[in-house]
SEGU-182840 format. One record per residue (C-alpha): x, y negated, z; residue in one letter; residue number from 0. Coordinates in Angstrom, 2 decimals, always signed. Layout:
% SEGU-182840
pt u:X; v:Y; w:Z; code:A; pos:NUM
...
***
This chain:
% SEGU-182840
pt u:-0.56; v:+81.29; w:+18.52; code:M; pos:0
pt u:-0.44; v:+77.69; w:+19.77; code:A; pos:1
pt u:-2.82; v:+75.17; w:+18.20; code:M; pos:2
pt u:-1.22; v:+72.46; w:+16.07; code:E; pos:3
pt u:-2.10; v:+68.97; w:+17.27; code:K; pos:4
pt u:-3.39; v:+66.51; w:+14.64; code:V; pos:5
pt u:-4.16; v:+62.91; w:+15.57; code:E; pos:6
pt u:-6.27; v:+60.99; w:+13.07; code:I; pos:7
pt u:-6.12; v:+57.22; w:+13.42; code:I; pos:8
pt u:-9.37; v:+55.88; w:+12.01; code:G; pos:9
pt u:-12.87; v:+57.34; w:+12.09; code:G; pos:10
pt u:-14.18; v:+56.01; w:+8.80; code:G; pos:11
pt u:-14.84; v:+57.94; w:+5.61; code:I; pos:12
pt u:-11.37; v:+59.47; w:+5.23; code:A; pos:13
pt u:-10.84; v:+60.18; w:+8.94; code:G; pos:14
pt u:-14.20; v:+61.89; w:+9.46; code:L; pos:15
pt u:-13.90; v:+63.87; w:+6.22; code:A; pos:16
pt u:-10.48; v:+65.19; w:+7.24; code:L; pos:17
pt u:-11.69; v:+66.07; w:+10.74; code:A; pos:18
pt u:-14.57; v:+67.95; w:+9.15; code:G; pos:19
pt u:-12.31; v:+69.91; w:+6.78; code:R; pos:20
pt u:-9.54; v:+71.02; w:+9.17; code:L; pos:21
pt u:-9.77; v:+74.55; w:+10.52; code:D; pos:22
pt u:-10.83; v:+74.26; w:+14.21; code:P; pos:23
pt u:-9.24; v:+77.64; w:+14.87; code:G; pos:24
pt u:-5.80; v:+76.34; w:+13.90; code:R; pos:25
pt u:-5.81; v:+72.63; w:+14.71; code:F; pos:26
pt u:-6.43; v:+70.65; w:+17.89; code:N; pos:27
pt u:-7.82; v:+67.44; w:+16.36; code:V; pos:28
pt u:-8.29; v:+64.01; w:+17.94; code:T; pos:29
pt u:-9.95; v:+61.11; w:+16.09; code:V; pos:30
pt u:-9.26; v:+57.55; w:+17.26; code:Y; pos:31
pt u:-11.81; v:+54.94; w:+16.19; code:E; pos:32
pt u:-12.12; v:+51.39; w:+17.51; code:Q; pos:33
pt u:-15.87; v:+51.11; w:+16.80; code:R; pos:34
pt u:-18.02; v:+52.45; w:+19.64; code:P; pos:35
pt u:-20.70; v:+53.54; w:+17.16; code:Q; pos:36
pt u:-21.28; v:+54.01; w:+13.46; code:L; pos:37
pt u:-22.21; v:+50.88; w:+11.45; code:P; pos:38
pt u:-25.86; v:+50.25; w:+10.61; code:T; pos:39
pt u:-25.29; v:+47.75; w:+7.78; code:V; pos:40
pt u:-23.53; v:+48.64; w:+4.55; code:G; pos:41
pt u:-23.88; v:+48.69; w:+0.82; code:T; pos:42
pt u:-24.23; v:+51.55; w:-1.64; code:T; pos:43
pt u:-21.12; v:+53.53; w:-2.55; code:L; pos:44
pt u:-20.76; v:+55.22; w:-5.93; code:A; pos:45
pt u:-19.98; v:+58.93; w:-5.72; code:M; pos:46
pt u:-18.38; v:+60.23; w:-8.91; code:W; pos:47
pt u:-18.26; v:+63.94; w:-9.78; code:T; pos:48
pt u:-14.99; v:+64.69; w:-7.93; code:E; pos:49
pt u:-16.26; v:+62.97; w:-4.78; code:A; pos:50
pt u:-19.48; v:+64.98; w:-4.95; code:Q; pos:51
pt u:-17.35; v:+68.13; w:-5.13; code:Q; pos:52
pt u:-15.57; v:+66.98; w:-1.96; code:A; pos:53
pt u:-18.94; v:+66.50; w:-0.24; code:L; pos:54
pt u:-19.88; v:+70.02; w:-1.35; code:S; pos:55
pt u:-16.70; v:+71.38; w:+0.21; code:E; pos:56
pt u:-17.74; v:+69.71; w:+3.46; code:L; pos:57
pt u:-21.19; v:+71.29; w:+3.21; code:G; pos:58
pt u:-23.13; v:+68.01; w:+3.00; code:I; pos:59
pt u:-23.68; v:+67.44; w:-0.74; code:L; pos:60
pt u:-27.33; v:+68.53; w:-0.63; code:G; pos:61
pt u:-28.09; v:+66.16; w:+2.24; code:A; pos:62
pt u:-26.21; v:+63.35; w:+0.50; code:A; pos:63
pt u:-28.29; v:+63.81; w:-2.65; code:R; pos:64
pt u:-31.50; v:+63.73; w:-0.64; code:R; pos:65
pt u:-30.42; v:+60.47; w:+0.99; code:R; pos:66
pt u:-28.86; v:+58.96; w:-2.11; code:G; pos:67
pt u:-30.01; v:+57.69; w:-5.49; code:A; pos:68
pt u:-29.00; v:+58.71; w:-8.99; code:I; pos:69
pt u:-27.50; v:+55.86; w:-11.04; code:I; pos:70
pt u:-28.34; v:+56.73; w:-14.65; code:K; pos:71
pt u:-27.41; v:+53.67; w:-16.68; code:A; pos:72
pt u:-26.63; v:+49.99; w:-16.62; code:G; pos:73
pt u:-24.83; v:+47.36; w:-18.65; code:A; pos:74
pt u:-22.11; v:+44.76; w:-18.56; code:L; pos:75
pt u:-24.01; v:+41.50; w:-18.91; code:R; pos:76
pt u:-23.44; v:+37.80; w:-19.34; code:G; pos:77
pt u:-24.69; v:+35.42; w:-16.62; code:P; pos:78
pt u:-28.08; v:+35.11; w:-18.34; code:S; pos:79
pt u:-28.55; v:+38.88; w:-18.25; code:G; pos:80
pt u:-27.80; v:+39.44; w:-21.93; code:E; pos:81
pt u:-26.27; v:+42.94; w:-22.28; code:P; pos:82
pt u:-22.78; v:+43.04; w:-23.77; code:M; pos:83
pt u:-21.90; v:+46.71; w:-23.27; code:L; pos:84
pt u:-24.17; v:+49.53; w:-22.09; code:S; pos:85
pt u:-22.87; v:+52.08; w:-19.57; code:M; pos:86
pt u:-24.02; v:+55.60; w:-18.77; code:E; pos:87
pt u:-23.97; v:+56.89; w:-15.19; code:G; pos:88
pt u:-23.12; v:+60.51; w:-16.14; code:D; pos:89
pt u:-24.23; v:+62.10; w:-12.87; code:G; pos:90
pt u:-23.21; v:+59.16; w:-10.70; code:L; pos:91
pt u:-24.80; v:+59.19; w:-7.25; code:M; pos:92
pt u:-25.17; v:+56.20; w:-4.96; code:G; pos:93
pt u:-25.38; v:+56.51; w:-1.17; code:I; pos:94
pt u:-25.21; v:+53.83; w:+1.50; code:S; pos:95
pt u:-22.07; v:+53.69; w:+3.60; code:R; pos:96
pt u:-23.98; v:+54.11; w:+6.91; code:P; pos:97
pt u:-25.75; v:+57.22; w:+5.57; code:E; pos:98
pt u:-22.50; v:+58.70; w:+4.26; code:L; pos:99
pt u:-20.77; v:+58.09; w:+7.58; code:L; pos:100
pt u:-23.64; v:+59.79; w:+9.46; code:K; pos:101
pt u:-23.35; v:+62.86; w:+7.25; code:L; pos:102
pt u:-19.57; v:+63.00; w:+7.57; code:L; pos:103
pt u:-19.89; v:+62.59; w:+11.34; code:D; pos:104
pt u:-22.31; v:+65.54; w:+11.43; code:S; pos:105
pt u:-19.71; v:+67.71; w:+9.64; code:A; pos:106
pt u:-17.08; v:+67.17; w:+12.36; code:V; pos:107
pt u:-16.81; v:+70.21; w:+14.68; code:P; pos:108
pt u:-17.67; v:+69.74; w:+18.36; code:E; pos:109
pt u:-14.13; v:+70.85; w:+19.20; code:T; pos:110
pt u:-12.75; v:+67.56; w:+17.84; code:V; pos:111
pt u:-11.88; v:+65.02; w:+20.55; code:T; pos:112
pt u:-13.14; v:+61.46; w:+20.02; code:R; pos:113
pt u:-11.29; v:+58.47; w:+21.49; code:V; pos:114
pt u:-12.84; v:+55.00; w:+21.23; code:T; pos:115
pt u:-10.55; v:+51.99; w:+21.18; code:G; pos:116
pt u:-8.05; v:+50.13; w:+19.07; code:R; pos:117
pt u:-4.72; v:+51.85; w:+18.36; code:V; pos:118
pt u:-1.86; v:+49.35; w:+18.31; code:D; pos:119
pt u:+0.93; v:+51.88; w:+18.81; code:R; pos:120
pt u:+1.08; v:+55.37; w:+17.34; code:L; pos:121
pt u:+0.84; v:+58.46; w:+19.53; code:P; pos:122
pt u:+4.13; v:+60.38; w:+19.43; code:R; pos:123
pt u:+3.21; v:+63.83; w:+20.71; code:H; pos:124
pt u:+1.41; v:+65.37; w:+17.71; code:A; pos:125
pt u:+2.63; v:+67.73; w:+15.00; code:E; pos:126
pt u:+0.88; v:+65.43; w:+12.51; code:L; pos:127
pt u:-0.32; v:+61.81; w:+12.69; code:T; pos:128
pt u:-2.77; v:+60.75; w:+9.98; code:V; pos:129
pt u:-3.26; v:+57.12; w:+8.99; code:G; pos:130
pt u:-6.92; v:+56.83; w:+8.03; code:A; pos:131
pt u:-7.14; v:+53.33; w:+9.44; code:D; pos:132
pt u:-7.90; v:+51.34; w:+6.30; code:G; pos:133
pt u:-6.24; v:+48.60; w:+4.33; code:V; pos:134
pt u:-4.61; v:+46.92; w:+7.35; code:N; pos:135
pt u:-3.25; v:+50.23; w:+8.56; code:S; pos:136
pt u:-1.20; v:+50.27; w:+11.75; code:V; pos:137
pt u:+0.15; v:+53.67; w:+10.71; code:V; pos:138
pt u:+1.44; v:+52.45; w:+7.36; code:R; pos:139
pt u:+3.03; v:+49.36; w:+8.89; code:R; pos:140
pt u:+4.66; v:+51.41; w:+11.66; code:D; pos:141
pt u:+6.09; v:+54.11; w:+9.38; code:S; pos:142
pt u:+6.64; v:+52.27; w:+6.07; code:W; pos:143
pt u:+7.53; v:+48.81; w:+7.39; code:G; pos:144
pt u:+6.19; v:+45.27; w:+7.05; code:E; pos:145
pt u:+7.11; v:+45.10; w:+3.35; code:R; pos:146
pt u:+4.29; v:+47.59; w:+2.73; code:R; pos:147
pt u:+1.70; v:+45.65; w:+4.69; code:A; pos:148
pt u:-1.62; v:+44.76; w:+3.05; code:A; pos:149
pt u:-1.92; v:+41.59; w:+1.00; code:R; pos:150
pt u:-5.02; v:+39.39; w:+0.64; code:P; pos:151
pt u:-6.26; v:+38.63; w:-2.87; code:T; pos:152
pt u:-7.79; v:+35.25; w:-3.77; code:P; pos:153
pt u:-11.22; v:+36.92; w:-3.99; code:F; pos:154
pt u:-14.13; v:+37.19; w:-1.60; code:L; pos:155
pt u:-16.60; v:+40.10; w:-1.66; code:A; pos:156
pt u:-20.18; v:+39.39; w:-0.56; code:V; pos:157
pt u:-22.71; v:+42.22; w:-0.68; code:R; pos:158
pt u:-25.82; v:+43.75; w:+0.76; code:G; pos:159
pt u:-29.06; v:+45.66; w:+0.18; code:V; pos:160
pt u:-32.42; v:+43.89; w:-0.20; code:V; pos:161
pt u:-35.98; v:+45.25; w:-0.50; code:P; pos:162
pt u:-37.43; v:+46.01; w:-3.90; code:G; pos:163
pt u:-36.46; v:+48.27; w:-6.78; code:T; pos:164
pt u:-34.44; v:+46.64; w:-9.60; code:P; pos:165
pt u:-35.78; v:+46.75; w:-13.14; code:S; pos:166
pt u:-33.75; v:+48.96; w:-15.51; code:P; pos:167
pt u:-33.36; v:+45.83; w:-17.65; code:N; pos:168
pt u:-31.51; v:+44.08; w:-14.82; code:D; pos:169
pt u:-29.21; v:+46.87; w:-13.58; code:I; pos:170
pt u:-25.52; v:+46.39; w:-14.22; code:G; pos:171
pt u:-22.66; v:+43.98; w:-13.68; code:E; pos:172
pt u:-22.87; v:+40.31; w:-14.67; code:Y; pos:173
pt u:-19.56; v:+38.77; w:-15.74; code:W; pos:174
pt u:-19.20; v:+35.01; w:-15.59; code:G; pos:175
pt u:-16.28; v:+32.61; w:-15.52; code:R; pos:176
pt u:-14.07; v:+33.90; w:-12.70; code:G; pos:177
pt u:-16.96; v:+35.68; w:-10.96; code:E; pos:178
pt u:-18.97; v:+38.89; w:-11.12; code:I; pos:179
pt u:-22.32; v:+40.00; w:-9.74; code:F; pos:180
pt u:-23.67; v:+43.55; w:-9.61; code:G; pos:181
pt u:-27.16; v:+45.03; w:-9.23; code:L; pos:182
pt u:-27.89; v:+48.73; w:-8.73; code:A; pos:183
pt u:-30.69; v:+50.86; w:-7.26; code:P; pos:184
pt u:-30.45; v:+51.98; w:-3.65; code:A; pos:185
pt u:-32.63; v:+54.45; w:-1.74; code:V; pos:186
pt u:-34.50; v:+51.72; w:+0.07; code:R; pos:187
pt u:-34.06; v:+48.74; w:-2.22; code:G; pos:188
pt u:-31.51; v:+47.02; w:-4.43; code:T; pos:189
pt u:-27.78; v:+47.12; w:-3.82; code:N; pos:190
pt u:-25.99; v:+43.90; w:-4.82; code:W; pos:191
pt u:-22.45; v:+42.57; w:-4.70; code:Y; pos:192
pt u:-20.63; v:+39.44; w:-5.74; code:A; pos:193
pt u:-16.95; v:+38.61; w:-6.07; code:S; pos:194
pt u:-15.29; v:+35.26; w:-6.76; code:F; pos:195
pt u:-12.36; v:+33.08; w:-5.74; code:R; pos:196
pt u:-12.89; v:+31.47; w:-2.35; code:S; pos:197
pt u:-10.94; v:+29.87; w:+0.48; code:G; pos:198
pt u:-13.10; v:+31.51; w:+3.14; code:L; pos:199
pt u:-11.24; v:+33.88; w:+5.44; code:G; pos:200
pt u:-8.88; v:+35.63; w:+4.98; code:P; pos:201
pt u:-9.75; v:+37.33; w:+8.28; code:D; pos:202
pt u:-13.25; v:+37.08; w:+9.74; code:K; pos:203
pt u:-15.68; v:+35.45; w:+7.29; code:V; pos:204
pt u:-18.92; v:+33.80; w:+8.41; code:D; pos:205
pt u:-21.62; v:+35.75; w:+6.52; code:V; pos:206
pt u:-24.21; v:+32.93; w:+6.54; code:A; pos:207
pt u:-21.69; v:+30.49; w:+5.08; code:E; pos:208
pt u:-20.57; v:+33.03; w:+2.48; code:A; pos:209
pt u:-24.20; v:+33.58; w:+1.41; code:L; pos:210
pt u:-24.74; v:+29.86; w:+0.92; code:E; pos:211
pt u:-21.60; v:+29.63; w:-1.21; code:V; pos:212
pt u:-22.75; v:+32.66; w:-3.21; code:T; pos:213
pt u:-26.21; v:+31.22; w:-3.89; code:R; pos:214
pt u:-24.63; v:+28.00; w:-5.10; code:S; pos:215
pt u:-22.16; v:+29.76; w:-7.42; code:R; pos:216
pt u:-24.81; v:+31.98; w:-9.01; code:Y; pos:217
pt u:-27.61; v:+29.40; w:-9.24; code:A; pos:218
pt u:-27.33; v:+29.39; w:-13.05; code:H; pos:219
pt u:-27.49; v:+33.19; w:-13.39; code:Y; pos:220
pt u:-30.39; v:+35.41; w:-14.45; code:S; pos:221
pt u:-33.62; v:+35.15; w:-12.40; code:P; pos:222
pt u:-32.99; v:+38.75; w:-11.28; code:A; pos:223
pt u:-29.74; v:+37.63; w:-9.60; code:V; pos:224
pt u:-31.29; v:+34.56; w:-8.02; code:R; pos:225
pt u:-34.27; v:+36.56; w:-6.71; code:D; pos:226
pt u:-31.96; v:+39.05; w:-4.99; code:V; pos:227
pt u:-29.90; v:+36.30; w:-3.37; code:L; pos:228
pt u:-33.11; v:+34.62; w:-2.13; code:D; pos:229
pt u:-33.92; v:+37.84; w:-0.24; code:L; pos:230
pt u:-30.44; v:+38.27; w:+1.23; code:A; pos:231
pt u:-29.95; v:+37.36; w:+4.90; code:T; pos:232
pt u:-26.84; v:+37.46; w:+7.11; code:P; pos:233
pt u:-28.28; v:+40.40; w:+9.09; code:E; pos:234
pt u:-28.34; v:+42.67; w:+6.02; code:I; pos:235
pt u:-25.26; v:+41.33; w:+4.26; code:S; pos:236
pt u:-21.47; v:+41.62; w:+4.53; code:L; pos:237
pt u:-18.71; v:+39.22; w:+3.53; code:A; pos:238
pt u:-14.98; v:+39.83; w:+3.55; code:Q; pos:239
pt u:-11.75; v:+38.98; w:+1.82; code:R; pos:240
pt u:-10.58; v:+41.65; w:-0.66; code:I; pos:241
pt u:-7.20; v:+43.06; w:+0.38; code:W; pos:242
pt u:-4.96; v:+45.46; w:-1.49; code:T; pos:243
pt u:-1.87; v:+47.47; w:-0.61; code:T; pos:244
pt u:+1.48; v:+47.45; w:-2.44; code:P; pos:245
pt u:+2.44; v:+50.65; w:-4.26; code:P; pos:246
pt u:+3.82; v:+53.66; w:-2.41; code:L; pos:247
pt u:+5.82; v:+56.46; w:-4.02; code:S; pos:248
pt u:+4.73; v:+58.95; w:-1.36; code:R; pos:249
pt u:+2.02; v:+59.19; w:+1.27; code:Y; pos:250
pt u:+3.83; v:+61.55; w:+3.66; code:A; pos:251
pt u:+6.90; v:+60.66; w:+5.68; code:R; pos:252
pt u:+8.13; v:+63.06; w:+8.34; code:G; pos:253
pt u:+5.09; v:+64.07; w:+10.38; code:N; pos:254
pt u:+3.02; v:+61.05; w:+9.29; code:V; pos:255
pt u:+0.63; v:+60.97; w:+6.32; code:V; pos:256
pt u:-1.75; v:+58.38; w:+4.85; code:L; pos:257
pt u:-5.21; v:+58.85; w:+3.37; code:V; pos:258
pt u:-7.77; v:+56.51; w:+1.79; code:G; pos:259
pt u:-7.29; v:+52.76; w:+1.87; code:D; pos:260
pt u:-4.30; v:+53.13; w:+4.20; code:A; pos:261
pt u:-2.51; v:+54.76; w:+1.25; code:A; pos:262
pt u:-3.94; v:+53.02; w:-1.81; code:H; pos:263
pt u:-6.42; v:+50.22; w:-1.10; code:A; pos:264
pt u:-7.64; v:+48.88; w:-4.43; code:M; pos:265
pt u:-9.96; v:+46.20; w:-5.69; code:T; pos:266
pt u:-13.58; v:+47.43; w:-5.98; code:P; pos:267
pt u:-13.83; v:+47.00; w:-9.76; code:N; pos:268
pt u:-13.82; v:+50.71; w:-10.62; code:L; pos:269
pt u:-16.00; v:+51.76; w:-7.68; code:G; pos:270
pt u:-13.46; v:+54.45; w:-6.72; code:R; pos:271
pt u:-12.23; v:+53.48; w:-3.25; code:G; pos:272
pt u:-14.63; v:+55.60; w:-1.19; code:A; pos:273
pt u:-14.44; v:+58.44; w:-3.71; code:C; pos:274
pt u:-10.66; v:+58.67; w:-3.56; code:E; pos:275
pt u:-10.69; v:+58.47; w:+0.25; code:A; pos:276
pt u:-13.00; v:+61.51; w:+0.34; code:L; pos:277
pt u:-10.89; v:+63.41; w:-2.17; code:I; pos:278
pt u:-7.69; v:+62.57; w:-0.26; code:D; pos:279
pt u:-9.14; v:+63.88; w:+3.00; code:A; pos:280
pt u:-10.62; v:+67.08; w:+1.62; code:V; pos:281
pt u:-7.50; v:+67.83; w:-0.42; code:T; pos:282
pt u:-5.22; v:+67.27; w:+2.58; code:L; pos:283
pt u:-7.46; v:+69.34; w:+4.85; code:G; pos:284
pt u:-7.54; v:+72.25; w:+2.43; code:R; pos:285
pt u:-3.76; v:+72.21; w:+2.00; code:L; pos:286
pt u:-3.14; v:+72.03; w:+5.74; code:L; pos:287
pt u:-5.48; v:+74.98; w:+6.27; code:N; pos:288
pt u:-3.67; v:+77.08; w:+3.66; code:E; pos:289
pt u:+0.02; v:+76.11; w:+3.92; code:L; pos:290
pt u:+2.69; v:+75.37; w:+6.53; code:P; pos:291
pt u:+2.79; v:+71.68; w:+7.47; code:L; pos:292
pt u:+5.83; v:+70.63; w:+5.43; code:K; pos:293
pt u:+4.66; v:+72.45; w:+2.30; code:A; pos:294
pt u:+1.14; v:+71.07; w:+2.69; code:A; pos:295
pt u:+2.35; v:+67.47; w:+2.87; code:L; pos:296
pt u:+4.61; v:+67.91; w:-0.16; code:A; pos:297
pt u:+1.71; v:+69.39; w:-2.14; code:A; pos:298
pt u:-0.57; v:+66.55; w:-1.04; code:Y; pos:299
pt u:+1.90; v:+63.98; w:-2.41; code:D; pos:300
pt u:+2.11; v:+65.85; w:-5.72; code:R; pos:301
pt u:-1.66; v:+66.02; w:-6.08; code:K; pos:302
pt u:-2.66; v:+62.56; w:-4.91; code:R; pos:303
pt u:+0.05; v:+59.89; w:-5.29; code:V; pos:304
pt u:+0.20; v:+59.54; w:-9.09; code:L; pos:305
pt u:-3.57; v:+59.82; w:-9.55; code:R; pos:306
pt u:-4.50; v:+57.23; w:-6.92; code:T; pos:307
pt u:-1.73; v:+54.79; w:-7.86; code:Q; pos:308
pt u:-2.93; v:+54.90; w:-11.47; code:Q; pos:309
pt u:-6.45; v:+54.11; w:-10.30; code:L; pos:310
pt u:-5.14; v:+51.29; w:-8.10; code:R; pos:311
pt u:-3.45; v:+49.71; w:-11.12; code:L; pos:312
pt u:-6.46; v:+50.28; w:-13.39; code:A; pos:313
pt u:-8.78; v:+48.72; w:-10.84; code:S; pos:314
pt u:-6.52; v:+45.68; w:-10.57; code:S; pos:315
pt u:-6.43; v:+45.33; w:-14.35; code:L; pos:316
pt u:-10.22; v:+45.62; w:-14.58; code:M; pos:317
pt u:-10.54; v:+42.99; w:-11.88; code:G; pos:318
pt u:-8.26; v:+40.63; w:-13.80; code:S; pos:319
pt u:-10.43; v:+41.04; w:-16.89; code:I; pos:320
pt u:-13.77; v:+40.78; w:-15.06; code:A; pos:321
pt u:-12.73; v:+37.73; w:-13.06; code:L; pos:322
pt u:-10.97; v:+35.98; w:-15.93; code:A; pos:323
pt u:-11.45; v:+32.23; w:-16.16; code:Q; pos:324
pt u:-9.68; v:+30.79; w:-19.20; code:G; pos:325
pt u:-10.19; v:+33.79; w:-21.52; code:M; pos:326
pt u:-13.89; v:+34.32; w:-20.85; code:Q; pos:327
pt u:-15.23; v:+33.54; w:-24.38; code:P; pos:328
pt u:-12.72; v:+35.92; w:-26.03; code:W; pos:329
pt u:-13.38; v:+38.60; w:-23.41; code:R; pos:330
pt u:-17.14; v:+38.43; w:-23.91; code:D; pos:331
pt u:-16.85; v:+38.48; w:-27.71; code:A; pos:332
pt u:-14.68; v:+41.59; w:-27.51; code:L; pos:333
pt u:-17.13; v:+43.32; w:-25.14; code:L; pos:334
pt u:-20.02; v:+42.61; w:-27.49; code:K; pos:335
pt u:-18.11; v:+44.09; w:-30.42; code:Q; pos:336
pt u:-17.25; v:+47.19; w:-28.38; code:V; pos:337
pt u:-20.89; v:+47.41; w:-27.27; code:G; pos:338
pt u:-22.10; v:+47.39; w:-30.89; code:K; pos:339
pt u:-19.66; v:+50.15; w:-31.84; code:R; pos:340
pt u:-20.65; v:+52.29; w:-28.85; code:V; pos:341
pt u:-24.34; v:+51.82; w:-29.69; code:S; pos:342
pt u:-23.78; v:+52.86; w:-33.31; code:R; pos:343
pt u:-21.78; v:+55.90; w:-32.22; code:A; pos:344
pt u:-24.59; v:+56.98; w:-29.88; code:R; pos:345
pt u:-27.16; v:+56.55; w:-32.65; code:E; pos:346
pt u:-25.09; v:+58.75; w:-34.98; code:R; pos:347
pt u:-24.71; v:+61.38; w:-32.25; code:A; pos:348
pt u:-28.49; v:+61.41; w:-31.65; code:E; pos:349
pt u:-29.20; v:+61.68; w:-35.39; code:T; pos:350
pt u:-26.84; v:+64.64; w:-35.81; code:S; pos:351
pt u:-28.51; v:+66.68; w:-33.04; code:K; pos:352
***
C-alpha cells in the first residue's frame, strides 16, 4: 500500500503536534518551518485539562508536568493590586513555549522530513496540505482568499519571564483603564504580560522601545508590577501586535486543512490559543489515522469548528471588557460584586462539607 503524503506548513505547536500524532506507517510526512532552530525565549502557556489530555496522547504529559508549574489560584485585580474577583486554577498547568516546543519536537518520528525555509507558495503534490503556519497563514490566504486574511487589532502584547517567584498575593491579572497586566508563576521565575493600545508595529516591534512604553504606562500600578518591569530586559522579553483571524465556517477545503492560529487566531484573554492548537492537531491526527481522508476532514470540521469559533468570540468579548476605557468604573464595581458572591458561595460550600 502506497504511503499518503502529508505536507505540514509550519513547525510550531500545531505542526509539531500533528507530525507527532500521524501514523508513520501510513503517512509520508514533511514539515516546513522557516526558523532554523527552536526559539529560546518565550513566555508561559496555560495548559487546560483538554490540552493536557492531548499531551498525554502524544506521550509527553509526564515530561511536561516535570518541566511546568501548577497554577493554583489568582485574582482579577485593580491597578493597585486590590483583588476584585478570585480565580481557581483547577488543575491548570503552565509551561514555557520553548520547553513545550522541545517536547513536541521530541515526539516527532525520525521518519518525518524537515525542510527549513519560508513557504510562499503551497506545494501541490501531496494528498493533504496542512496550514499550521500561524495567524498570517499563507495556506489560509491561498485557499480561502484575501478576505480571510489576518487583521491587526489596536493592541500590543509585551511579555516575558523574569527571575524570582511571585507572591501568592500578587498573582493574577490587573485590569486598568484600557490596559491589563498579568503575573503568574513560571518554573524558573515569574511570567508576566501586558496588553494595551499602541501605535507600535503592526509588523516588527522594537522590544526595547516597547518595554519603555510599558514601564511608563504601568508606573502607577502595584509595586509587584513595577518590580517585575524593572527586571525585564529586551533579551528576555517579546513584543508584538495582536492579530486575529475572521471567522471561518469550515477548516477543510478540498485537500487543504487548517489547524491552530491559521484556523482561529484569537486574542489571548482566555489563555486558550496554544491549548486549542494542540487539541486541533491531536484530533486531526487521530481522525486521519482512523478514517479515510475525506471522512477524516469532515469529522474534524464537525468536532473543531463550532468549539473554536465560540472560544474566538468569547476571547474577543473578554478582551473588550478587560481593555475597556470609558466603562471601567462600572466594570470594576460589577466584578467586585461578583467576587463577593463567589466568596460567600465558597464559604457556604466549605461549611456544608
